[in-house]
C-alpha positions as CSV (number, residue, x, y, z in Angstrom):
1,M,0.0,0.0,0.0
2,T,1.3,3.5,-0.9
3,T,0.8,6.3,1.5
4,G,1.4,10.0,0.8
5,K,3.3,12.6,2.8
6,E,1.8,15.8,4.1
7,V,3.8,18.9,4.8
8,R,2.2,22.0,6.4
9,G,3.5,25.5,6.0
10,F,2.7,29.2,5.9
11,N,3.1,31.6,2.9
12,P,3.1,35.3,4.2
13,D,2.6,36.5,0.6
14,Y,-0.8,34.9,0.5
15,A,-2.0,35.8,4.1
16,G,-4.9,38.3,4.0
17,R,-5.2,38.2,0.2
18,R,-8.8,38.1,-1.2
19,A,-9.2,35.4,-3.7
20,E,-11.7,33.2,-5.6
21,C,-11.4,29.5,-6.0
22,D,-13.3,27.0,-8.1
23,G,-13.7,23.4,-7.2
24,G,-16.0,20.4,-7.7
25,G,-18.6,18.7,-5.6
26,P,-21.3,16.1,-5.9
27,I,-24.7,17.0,-7.5
28,E,-27.3,15.9,-5.0
29,G,-29.4,12.9,-6.2
30,T,-26.9,11.9,-8.9
31,R,-23.5,10.2,-9.3
32,L,-22.2,13.3,-11.0
33,A,-20.1,16.3,-9.9
34,G,-20.4,19.9,-10.8
35,R,-18.3,23.1,-10.5
36,Q,-18.5,25.1,-7.4
37,D,-17.3,28.7,-6.8
38,Y,-15.9,30.2,-3.6
39,A,-14.5,33.6,-2.6
40,G,-12.9,34.6,0.7
41,T,-9.7,35.5,2.4
42,L,-6.6,33.4,2.4
43,T,-4.9,32.7,5.7
44,G,-1.5,31.9,4.2
45,D,-1.6,28.4,5.7
46,Y,-1.0,25.6,3.3
47,I,-0.7,21.8,3.1
48,D,1.4,20.0,0.5
49,H,0.2,16.5,-0.3
50,C,2.8,14.4,-1.9
51,S,1.5,11.4,-3.9
52,N,4.0,8.7,-3.0
53,E,5.4,7.1,0.1
54,H,8.8,8.8,-0.3
55,G,7.4,12.3,-0.5
56,N,9.4,13.1,-3.6
57,A,6.5,13.4,-6.1
58,P,5.4,16.9,-7.0
59,P,3.1,18.1,-4.2
60,W,-0.4,19.3,-4.6
61,R,-0.5,22.6,-2.6
62,W,-3.8,23.5,-0.9
63,Y,-4.4,26.9,0.7
64,L,-6.8,27.6,3.5
65,M,-9.6,30.2,2.7
66,K,-11.8,31.7,5.4
67,E,-14.3,34.6,5.7
68,L,-16.2,33.1,2.8
69,T,-18.2,35.7,0.9
70,L,-19.3,33.3,-1.9
71,K,-20.0,29.6,-1.6
72,P,-22.6,27.1,-2.8
73,Q,-26.0,27.5,-1.3
74,N,-25.9,24.2,0.5
75,C,-22.3,24.7,1.9
76,S,-22.2,25.3,5.7
77,D,-18.4,25.3,6.0
78,E,-16.8,28.4,7.4
79,A,-13.4,27.6,5.7
80,I,-12.2,25.5,2.8
81,W,-9.0,24.3,1.3
82,C,-8.3,25.5,-2.3
83,L,-5.9,23.9,-4.7
84,E,-3.3,26.5,-5.6
85,G,-3.9,26.1,-9.4
86,N,-7.5,27.0,-8.9
87,L,-6.9,30.2,-7.0
88,Y,-7.5,33.6,-8.5
89,F,-6.5,36.8,-6.6
90,V,-9.1,39.6,-6.7
91,D,-7.1,42.2,-4.8
92,Q,-4.3,42.8,-7.3
């Protein structure tokens, strides 16, 4: 069995930045997924998930977003993790 490695960190350049993030989630009553949009403030906290047991595969970096101003109607979360490649800064 292969397990991944998780590395946590903080990026001060992202802390406090307003951003939008798109992701995916299940469509209720189906076996399908749809796009979901979020907007909020990044904390700067991140998690790198490496995809192999040695931790030397390219990591997937996820940033923590709080103070959500846009989220799907059925989302009750107060914070989400956004894949770095799906983040778009709105305060530039």
